[in-house]
N, CA, C and O of each residue as an XYZ file, in Angstrom:
532
protein
N       0.831     -1.233      0.221
C      -0.011      0.095      0.062
C       1.036      1.144     -0.091
O       2.164      1.089      0.399
N       0.529      2.139     -0.847
C       1.303      3.361     -0.902
C       0.827      4.600     -0.413
O       1.611      5.528     -0.218
N      -0.497      4.710     -0.179
C      -1.004      5.781      0.509
C      -1.255      5.744      2.054
O      -2.355      5.451      2.522
N      -0.252      6.033      2.752
C       0.001      5.939      4.278
C      -0.978      6.939      4.915
O      -1.108      8.067      4.439
N      -1.635      6.543      5.943
C      -2.262      7.592      6.578
C      -1.324      8.000      7.857
O      -0.860      7.277      8.738
N      -1.195      9.565      7.627
C      -0.333     10.146      8.824
C      -1.141     11.022      9.568
O      -1.664     11.984      9.007
N      -1.319     10.784     10.866
C      -1.745     11.833     11.822
C      -0.953     12.257     12.896
O      -0.222     11.346     13.285
N      -0.817     13.403     13.578
C      -0.221     13.487     14.816
C      -0.885     12.582     16.117
O      -2.056     12.203     16.087
N      -0.155     12.353     17.020
C      -0.479     11.530     18.205
C      -1.808     12.054     18.677
O      -2.808     11.383     18.931
N      -1.649     13.458     18.762
C      -3.018     13.930     19.375
C      -4.223     13.637     18.492
O      -5.304     13.391     19.025
N      -4.086     13.652     17.113
C      -4.901     13.136     16.286
C      -5.625     11.901     16.333
O      -6.808     11.705     16.056
N      -4.521     10.887     16.826
C      -4.790      9.827     16.599
C      -5.633      9.182     17.890
O      -6.477      8.287     17.849
N      -5.122      9.947     19.092
C      -5.817      9.911     20.295
C      -7.249     10.262     20.223
O      -8.129      9.518     20.655
N      -7.496     11.546     19.603
C      -8.779     12.045     19.595
C      -9.616     10.924     18.702
O     -10.654     10.447     19.160
N      -9.135     10.552     17.475
C      -9.953      9.666     16.548
C     -10.044      8.173     17.369
O     -11.122      7.620     17.155
N      -9.322      7.571     18.079
C      -9.285      6.326     18.344
C      -9.969      6.049     19.976
O     -10.551      5.004     20.265
N      -9.799      7.017     20.790
C     -10.194      7.031     22.126
C      -9.166      6.153     22.783
O      -8.533      5.422     22.021
N      -8.849      6.091     24.263
C      -7.864      5.696     25.060
C      -7.471      4.212     24.719
O      -6.303      3.905     24.480
N      -8.405      3.398     24.710
C      -8.149      1.948     24.810
C      -7.732      1.613     23.210
O      -6.763      0.857     23.149
N      -8.146      1.930     22.214
C      -7.669      1.775     20.754
C      -6.419      2.484     20.616
O      -5.512      2.010     19.931
N      -6.316      3.528     21.187
C      -5.007      4.403     20.856
C      -3.905      3.564     21.635
O      -2.830      3.407     21.057
N      -4.055      3.083     22.730
C      -3.083      2.355     23.763
C      -2.565      1.078     22.737
O      -1.394      0.724     22.599
N      -3.487      0.623     22.214
C      -3.048     -0.765     21.407
C      -2.534     -0.321     20.020
O      -1.425     -0.732     19.678
N      -3.131      0.362     19.313
C      -2.897      0.784     17.834
C      -1.561      1.566     17.794
O      -0.692      1.233     16.989
N      -1.372      2.656     18.695
C      -0.252      3.283     18.507
C       0.754      3.315     19.476
O       1.792      3.960     19.328
N       0.467      2.585     20.547
C       1.446      2.264     21.734
C       1.847      0.756     21.948
O       2.532      0.375     22.898
N       1.337     -0.071     20.945
C       1.702     -1.401     20.758
C       1.346     -2.319     22.052
O       1.976     -3.283     22.487
N       0.074     -1.695     22.564
C      -0.485     -2.331     23.727
C      -1.165     -3.785     23.239
O      -1.250     -4.263     22.108
N      -1.637     -4.324     24.595
C      -2.294     -5.567     24.172
C      -3.347     -5.729     25.082
O      -3.160     -5.556     26.286
N      -4.660     -6.109     24.524
C      -5.751     -6.459     25.254
C      -5.662     -7.811     26.384
O      -5.039     -8.808     26.021
N      -6.105     -7.793     27.317
C      -6.270     -9.187     27.948
C      -6.841    -10.477     27.218
O      -7.977    -10.476     26.744
N      -6.113    -11.426     27.161
C      -6.700    -12.617     26.597
C      -8.304    -12.882     26.948
O      -8.692    -12.529     28.062
N      -9.104    -13.402     26.164
C     -10.322    -13.609     26.254
C     -11.459    -12.388     26.560
O     -12.604    -12.590     26.962
N     -10.911    -11.205     26.297
C     -11.738    -10.081     26.575
C     -11.835     -9.412     25.459
O     -12.173     -8.259     25.728
N     -11.700     -9.576     24.309
C     -11.721     -8.911     23.246
C     -13.045     -9.207     22.298
O     -13.423    -10.371     22.176
N     -13.543     -8.434     21.819
C     -14.977     -8.486     21.027
C     -15.256     -9.556     20.185
O     -16.307    -10.190     20.095
N     -14.049     -9.717     19.481
C     -14.086    -10.495     18.214
C     -13.449    -11.994     18.553
O     -13.535    -12.810     17.635
N     -12.960    -12.333     19.510
C     -12.208    -13.468     19.770
C     -13.429    -14.892     19.515
O     -13.112    -15.954     18.980
N     -14.647    -14.604     19.977
C     -15.433    -15.754     19.629
C     -16.488    -15.225     18.638
O     -17.608    -15.708     18.804
N     -16.370    -14.425     17.744
C     -17.107    -13.971     16.645
C     -16.946    -14.975     15.661
O     -15.837    -15.273     15.218
N     -18.227    -15.628     15.220
C     -18.319    -16.505     14.064
C     -19.038    -15.945     12.859
O     -19.064    -16.602     11.818
N     -19.556    -14.900     12.938
C     -20.215    -14.187     11.728
C     -19.291    -14.097     10.532
O     -18.072    -14.000     10.674
N     -19.916    -14.134      9.296
C     -19.164    -13.971      8.048
C     -18.907    -12.618      7.852
O     -19.847    -11.867      8.113
N     -17.827    -12.097      7.440
C     -17.461    -10.667      6.987
C     -16.166    -10.368      6.896
O     -15.430    -11.301      6.575
N     -15.696     -9.354      7.083
C     -14.395     -8.623      6.896
C     -14.081     -8.007      8.083
O     -14.982     -7.448      8.708
N     -12.659     -8.018      8.608
C     -12.059     -7.380      9.610
C     -11.211     -6.366      9.163
O     -10.259     -6.662      8.440
N     -11.485     -4.868      9.588
C     -10.812     -4.040      8.989
C      -9.812     -2.984     10.036
O     -10.288     -2.756     11.149
N      -8.902     -2.560      9.805
C      -8.019     -1.843     10.837
C      -8.959     -0.703     11.508
O      -9.463      0.181     10.815
N      -9.131     -0.779     12.725
C      -9.960      0.212     13.437
C      -9.171      1.637     13.557
O      -9.615      2.622     14.146
N      -7.874      1.555     12.862
C      -7.434      3.037     12.718
C      -7.710      3.719     11.584
O      -7.878      4.937     11.642
N      -7.798      3.032     10.388
C      -7.621      3.578      9.057
C      -9.061      2.824      8.122
O      -9.510      3.355      7.107
N      -9.438      1.941      8.522
C     -10.535      1.166      7.899
C      -9.851      0.334      6.715
O     -10.557     -0.063      5.789
N      -8.708      0.113      6.738
C      -8.089     -1.043      5.665
C      -8.429     -2.297      5.808
O      -8.217     -2.810      6.906
N      -9.022     -3.079      4.764
C      -9.356     -4.286      4.897
C      -8.061     -5.277      5.384
O      -6.934     -5.112      4.917
N      -8.364     -6.279      6.341
C      -7.091     -6.898      6.718
C      -7.000     -8.226      6.927
O      -5.931     -8.823      6.805
N      -8.322     -8.911      7.323
C      -8.529    -10.202      7.392
C      -9.999    -10.490      7.079
O     -10.898     -9.689      7.338
N     -10.201    -11.778      6.461
C     -11.573    -12.152      6.316
C     -11.883    -13.337      7.307
O     -11.078    -14.168      7.726
N     -13.129    -13.241      7.568
C     -13.794    -14.291      8.419
C     -13.341    -15.803      7.776
O     -13.185    -16.782      8.506
N     -13.228    -15.829      6.878
C     -12.945    -17.291      5.885
C     -11.497    -17.821      6.364
O     -11.167    -18.959      6.031
N     -10.710    -17.103      7.063
C      -9.232    -17.367      7.430
C      -9.137    -17.478      8.989
O      -8.229    -18.035      9.606
N     -10.356    -16.781      9.575
C     -10.180    -16.936     11.268
C     -10.740    -18.486     11.715
O     -11.664    -19.142     11.235
N      -9.833    -18.790     12.796
C     -10.200    -19.971     13.378
C      -9.746    -19.777     14.963
O      -8.921    -18.954     15.359
N     -10.386    -20.610     15.675
C     -10.256    -20.712     17.099
C      -8.923    -21.208     17.468
O      -8.801    -22.418     17.272
N      -7.848    -20.590     17.966
C      -6.762    -20.837     18.133
C      -6.492    -21.484     19.773
O      -5.583    -22.230     20.137
N      -7.592    -20.921     20.558
C      -7.625    -20.961     21.931
C      -6.664    -20.207     22.719
O      -6.507    -20.495     23.905
N      -5.893    -19.108     22.077
C      -5.183    -18.322     22.666
C      -5.795    -17.122     23.337
O      -5.108    -16.450     24.107
N      -7.237    -16.771     23.049
C      -8.013    -15.555     23.619
C      -7.742    -14.532     22.705
O      -8.147    -13.417     23.036
N      -7.181    -14.632     21.680
C      -7.360    -13.470     20.739
C      -7.964    -13.869     19.386
O      -7.988    -15.014     18.935
N      -8.439    -12.782     18.813
C      -8.931    -13.381     17.435
C      -7.660    -13.952     16.444
O      -6.610    -13.310     16.419
N      -7.781    -14.931     15.801
C      -6.704    -15.600     15.121
C      -6.982    -16.012     13.671
O      -7.974    -16.695     13.418
N      -6.211    -15.652     12.797
C      -6.341    -15.839     11.512
C      -5.014    -16.689     10.744
O      -3.882    -16.445     11.160
N      -5.187    -17.633      9.679
C      -4.058    -18.095      9.061
C      -3.307    -17.352      7.924
O      -2.195    -17.715      7.541
N      -4.086    -16.114      7.320
C      -3.253    -15.372      6.446
C      -4.278    -14.113      6.676
O      -5.433    -14.131      7.101
N      -3.382    -12.904      6.208
C      -4.269    -11.761      5.920
C      -4.992    -11.802      4.643
O      -4.782    -12.696      3.822
N      -5.929    -10.755      4.435
C      -6.715    -10.776      3.401
C      -5.829    -10.728      2.137
O      -5.940    -11.571      1.247
N      -4.855     -9.603      2.087
C      -3.686     -9.534      0.906
C      -2.391     -9.306      1.560
O      -2.364     -8.419      2.413
N      -1.217    -10.011      1.283
C       0.254     -9.784      2.132
C       0.593     -8.523      2.100
O       1.410     -8.143      2.939
N       0.134     -7.713      1.277
C       0.500     -6.234      1.299
C      -0.237     -5.298      2.281
O       0.186     -4.179      2.573
N      -1.463     -5.884      2.806
C      -2.127     -5.388      3.792
C      -1.723     -5.177      5.201
O      -2.204     -4.348      5.973
N      -0.669     -6.131      5.468
C       0.075     -5.915      6.621
C       1.502     -5.890      6.675
O       2.063     -6.613      5.852
N       2.301     -5.153      7.540
C       3.857     -5.396      7.571
C       4.145     -6.292      8.685
O       3.195     -6.706      9.349
N       5.317     -6.638      8.968
C       5.700     -7.592      9.748
C       7.353     -7.070     10.217
O       8.306     -6.920      9.452
N       7.326     -6.880     11.569
C       8.511     -6.324     11.954
C       8.950     -7.323     13.213
O       8.178     -8.045     13.844
N      10.347     -7.186     13.412
C      10.911     -7.964     14.494
C      10.662     -6.963     15.831
O      10.914     -5.758     15.854
N      10.191     -7.639     16.765
C       9.859     -7.139     18.194
C      10.510     -7.770     19.082
O      10.277     -8.961     19.286
N      11.547     -7.013     19.848
C      12.384     -7.551     20.876
C      12.087     -7.184     22.371
O      12.841     -7.354     23.329
N      10.575     -6.535     22.366
C      10.240     -6.026     23.579
C       9.818     -7.249     24.696
O       9.303     -8.296     24.302
N      10.072     -7.012     25.996
C       9.526     -8.058     26.969
C      10.403     -9.095     26.935
O      10.087    -10.167     27.452
N      11.665     -8.912     26.300
C      12.716    -10.184     26.695
C      12.414    -11.176     25.617
O      12.987    -12.257     25.750
N      11.772    -11.059     24.759
C      11.651    -12.048     23.767
C      11.564    -11.428     22.216
O      11.285    -10.261     21.940
N      11.878    -12.526     21.252
C      11.824    -12.060     20.152
C      10.614    -12.673     19.378
O      10.399    -13.880     19.272
N       9.794    -11.584     18.809
C       8.394    -11.996     18.239
C       8.483    -11.390     16.917
O       9.468    -10.700     16.653
N       7.475    -11.590     15.977
C       7.175    -10.937     14.875
C       5.861     -9.920     15.058
O       4.743    -10.435     15.029
N       5.974     -8.671     15.221
C       4.785     -7.752     15.219
C       4.235     -7.602     13.895
O       4.912     -7.433     12.881
N       2.805     -7.681     13.954
C       2.114     -7.276     12.689
C       1.395     -5.760     12.718
O       0.671     -5.479     13.673
N       1.567     -5.023     11.894
C       1.104     -3.735     11.824
C       0.284     -3.442     10.554
O       0.628     -4.014      9.519
N      -0.726     -2.640     10.537
C      -1.521     -2.179      9.563
C      -0.351     -1.580      8.492
O       0.569     -0.892      8.936
N      -0.456     -1.899      7.019
C       0.570     -1.201      6.012
C       0.044      0.179      5.785
O       0.852      0.984      5.322
N      -1.261      0.622      6.047
C      -1.630      1.718      5.600
C      -1.414      2.909      6.767
O      -0.941      4.023      6.538
N      -1.804      2.486      7.880
C      -1.633      3.537      9.093
C      -0.577      3.232     10.131
O      -0.468      3.921     11.145
N       0.185      2.217      9.878
C       1.188      1.516     10.838
C       0.829      1.237     12.216
O       1.609      1.302     13.166
N      -0.676      0.851     12.280
C      -1.159      0.721     13.633
C      -0.655     -0.777     14.151
O      -0.526     -1.736     13.390
N      -0.461     -0.799     15.213
C      -0.321     -2.150     15.878
C      -1.413     -3.095     15.887
O      -2.471     -2.772     16.427
N      -1.267     -4.279     15.323
C      -2.436     -5.074     15.394
C      -2.169     -6.301     16.311
O      -3.147     -6.715     16.934
N      -0.912     -6.975     16.491
C      -0.624     -8.012     17.248
C       0.486     -8.735     16.721
O       1.392     -8.079     16.208
N       0.575    -10.117     16.765
C       1.797    -10.825     16.223
C       1.375    -11.782     15.433
O       0.183    -12.007     15.224
N       2.407    -12.468     14.892
C       2.222    -13.752     14.157
C       3.249    -14.764     14.531
O       4.457    -14.558     14.653
N       2.596    -15.906     14.700
C       3.362    -16.999     15.213
C       3.468    -18.262     14.164
O       2.603    -18.457     13.311
N       4.591    -19.072     14.320
C       4.452    -20.339     13.197
C       3.790    -21.212     13.903
O       4.315    -22.317     13.760
N       2.814    -21.245     14.652
C       2.074    -22.636     14.978
C       0.622    -22.470     14.707
O      -0.194    -22.596     15.621
N       0.226    -22.161     13.360
C      -1.180    -22.010     12.921
C      -1.420    -23.264     12.112
O      -0.578    -24.158     12.029
N      -2.704    -23.301     11.464
C      -3.132    -24.439     11.017
C      -2.723    -24.277      9.388
O      -2.258    -23.248      8.899
N      -2.945    -25.272      8.810
C      -2.486    -25.423      7.288
C      -3.654    -24.388      6.746
O      -4.608    -24.154      7.488
N      -3.575    -23.823      5.552
C      -2.419    -24.161      4.686
C      -1.292    -23.248      4.805
O      -0.475    -23.274      3.885
N      -1.071    -22.307      5.940
C      -0.006    -21.437      5.847
C       1.006    -21.795      7.097
O       2.153    -21.352      7.157
N       0.427    -22.647      8.072
C       0.920    -22.818      9.438
C       1.248    -21.539     10.284
O       1.976    -21.539     11.276
N       0.586    -20.413      9.735
C       0.711    -19.179     10.840
C      -0.447    -18.889     11.721
O      -1.581    -19.163     11.329
N      -0.226    -18.313     12.970
C      -1.302    -17.809     13.565
C      -1.140    -16.314     13.941
O      -0.386    -15.884     14.814
N      -2.013    -15.547     13.103
C      -1.877    -13.924     13.191
C      -2.930    -13.704     14.186
O      -4.143    -13.749     13.981
N      -2.147    -13.390     15.612
C      -2.885    -13.270     16.781
C      -3.273    -11.703     16.974
O      -2.368    -10.945     17.322
N      -4.330    -11.285     16.802
C      -4.667     -9.719     16.509
C      -5.790     -9.436     17.820
O      -6.709    -10.136     18.245
N      -5.325     -8.222     18.201
C      -6.007     -7.558     19.183
C      -7.367     -7.291     18.799
O      -7.270     -6.628     17.766
N      -8.519     -7.442     19.061
C      -9.826     -6.925     18.744
C     -10.045     -5.560     18.903
O     -10.848     -5.019     18.143
N      -9.453     -4.884     19.786
C      -9.518     -3.462     19.753
C      -8.799     -2.882     18.432
O      -9.066     -1.752     18.023
N      -7.991     -3.616     17.874
C      -7.522     -3.022     16.558
C      -8.001     -3.210     15.360
O      -7.411     -2.863     14.337
N      -9.345     -3.894     15.402
C     -10.129     -4.244     14.351
C     -11.599     -3.618     14.410
O     -12.080     -3.303     15.499
N     -12.171     -3.478     13.436
C     -13.632     -3.245     13.160
C     -14.154     -4.274     12.286
O     -13.406     -4.759     11.437
N     -15.248     -4.628     12.387
C     -16.032     -5.839     11.806
C     -17.080     -5.529     10.963
O     -18.023     -4.889     11.426
N     -17.081     -5.885      9.759
C     -18.139     -5.264      8.730
C     -18.786     -6.942      8.250
O     -18.202     -7.728      7.503
N     -19.948     -7.135      8.839
C     -20.465     -8.468      8.873
C     -21.019     -8.284      7.203
O     -21.456     -7.250      6.698
N     -20.851     -9.594      6.567
C     -21.214     -9.750      5.239
C     -22.726     -9.801      5.070
O     -23.392    -10.456      5.872
N     -23.322     -9.120      4.030
C     -24.639     -9.377      3.667
C     -25.161    -10.625      3.171
O     -24.522    -11.206      2.293
N     -26.386    -11.188      3.674
C     -26.809    -12.366      3.032
C     -27.492    -12.280      1.715
O     -27.866    -13.306      1.146
């Protein structure tokens, strides 16, 4: 994606509110099993709560048992950026929205086929658009 969304931190805080700001802009994490979308089984599209970019489809969502919504792949590989995260005394792969650089969660190599990946994403970093029947 080439059209980055750039706002000041004050603009982000006003747009997102404290909880979403803490997760999307400060790389926070919601507590396991507390997020709105962990148990969501509806069909539709998960979009970035910061900028509205489409990120994940319900078709790739699965119950990982981790307490966070999990997907085995993003909607489009270019929809997310992956960065090395060395915070908290461990090395993980952080997942960010490619359009607004908002922190979404992390990706781990313990997911199901066909990719073997688990995109472990904070519900607060997402908005859900249910598919019309």
